[in-house]
N, C-alpha and C positions, 0 to 999 in steps of 0.2 A: 505493500499500499504505498504510495507517494506521500511523503510529510508536506502538508501545506502550509506550515508555520515557519518562518525565520528563525524561530527561537531553537529549532533542532539542529542549528549549527553548532551549538555547543556539543551535541552528541558526537558529530563529527571530530572536533578538535581534540575530543578524550580519548577516540580512538587512533588519532593521528599522533597524539602526546610524543614529543622528543622528533617529531620530523621537523618541527620548527619551534623556534623559541616564542614565546606568545605569552602575553600577561592577561589572558582572558581569564575570569573569575566567573563562576555561576553567580548569578544573580536571581532575586526574585522580580527584578525589572523585566516588563515587558513592553511592547509596544515600538515605535520608532527609534527610540535611543536604544533599546536592546537589540534591534538590527542592526543598527548602526555599528555598535561595538562589534558585534559577531560578525558583520561584514568587513570590517577592520582586521580581525582575526584570521579571516580566511583570507584577506589580502596578504596579510603575511606569510600565510603558508604557501601561498602562489609564489612569492617574491623570493621564498627560500627553495621552492621547487625549479624556479628560474634560473637562480645561481648555481644550483647542482647540476642541471640538465647541461647549461652551456660550460660550465667547467668540465664535466666530465666529456662531454664531446670534444672540447678542445684538447684534452689529454689523449685521446685516443689516436696512436698514429695513423697515417692515411692507409697504411698497408693493411690495418686490421679491420678498416670500415665495412669491407664486404665480408668478413668471417659471420658466420650462422652456426649454431649448435647443431644444427641437422638440417636435411632437407625439409623444404616444405614450411618453414618458419623466417620470419624476417630476419634479415641481416642487422648489423649494428646501424648502419647508416640510415637502413631501413624505418629502424625502430624511431631514430629521431627524425627523419623526414613525417611519418605516421604521427608524432606527436606535434609537431609544426602544422599539419594539415587538421588534425583534431583541435588545435587552439585556434585556428582562422575558423572553422566549421561549427563549433558550440555557439559563439557570440551570434554569428551567422544565422543560426536557427532561431534565435531569439531578437533578430531584428537590427544588428549591428552590421553593417556591410564592410566585410573583408576588403583589402586595398585591392584594387581591379585587376592587379598584376598577378595576384595569387590565382585568379580564375574560381575562386571559391566561392560558392553562394550557400542558398539553405538547401540545394539541391543537392543529394548524396552523390548523385553522379560526379559533380565537380570535384567533391571529397576524394573520392576514389582517384579520379585523373591527377589528381594534385600529387599524392602517394605514388604515381607513377613517372612521376618527372625524374631525369637525372640530373645530379648537381653536382659539382666539384664539391670538394671538401669545403671550400670557403665559401661555396653559394649555401650550402647546408648548413654551415654555422651562422651565416647571415640570417637564413630564413628561421632557424631555430630560435635566435634570439628576437627578431623582429615579430615572430607569432606570439612569443610569451609577452612583449609590450603590446600587442593588440589586445591579448585575453585580459591582462591586470587593466588597461583601460576601458574595455568595456566593463568588466566588473566594476570598477569605480563609478562608472557612468550608469549602474544599474541601481545606485544607492537608495533612489524613491521607486524602484521598480520591483523590489525584491518579491513581493506576493501576487505580482502578476500573473495569471494563469497562461502557460503554454502548454500545447499539445504536441507530445513527442510520442507517439504510440498511444500513451496514455495520459491524461491530465496531469500535469505539475505544475511548479511554479518557477520563476527564474532563480532565485534564491535556492530551490533545491538541484536545478541545473548544475548551479557552481557548486555543489556538494558533488554531485556526481563525476564532475570535471576534474575535482580535486582527486577524487578516489582514483580515477583513471590515469591519471599523471602518477600518482604515486606506485602505481602498478607497473608503470612503463620506466619508472625511476630504479625502482627494484631490479624489473630484468636488464637494464641497462649497466648497472652495477655488477651484475652477475655475468653479463657478457665482457665487460671490463676485466674482472678479475680472471675471469677465463683466458683473457690475453695479458695476463699478468700487469695490467693496467690499475694501480693504485687510486681510487678516488681521489681527487685533491684535498677535500676537506678533511679526509683521514689521515693523510699524512703526518707524521710527526711534528712537522713544523706548521700544520694548519693550513696549508695549502700555499 
């Protein structure tokens, strides 16, 4: 059952505890002020994911970008391109227009087409970073829109879609970390020097 209340954001933050530093503390407060506080917490989680994805993608040598653990699954670079595609697509589903040069709209076909693009390492890194900027700007612009209903298969809300996007990002962050370590690349933020 889809959550229809922005207050549920705190539950996500509890599940993701440790994925990003946050000063969110559950309170009895409800309404717009609580929603804004919870949105700010989600924005911090997205900012952390942005930093980690771009740092990890930048640390992986070009020769390892085509590595995949087995046939039939995404390669290292295909995961990063998929994340970028999703960062363009999710806001587009809710009414934010992705930059025209991406070709991504609310049509799922454009999402699939974007993932088939061939990119150089530099283009992939730039696209990944730019997609996170777009995602974060869209999220910030949604501050007064969190309870707006959207239909993505089933009715849900803008706020709940952001929660789903964060869960999806962390799924692929974990995948990317496993891919990196399989290629003897240590995530930069876990190096003894802290990156």
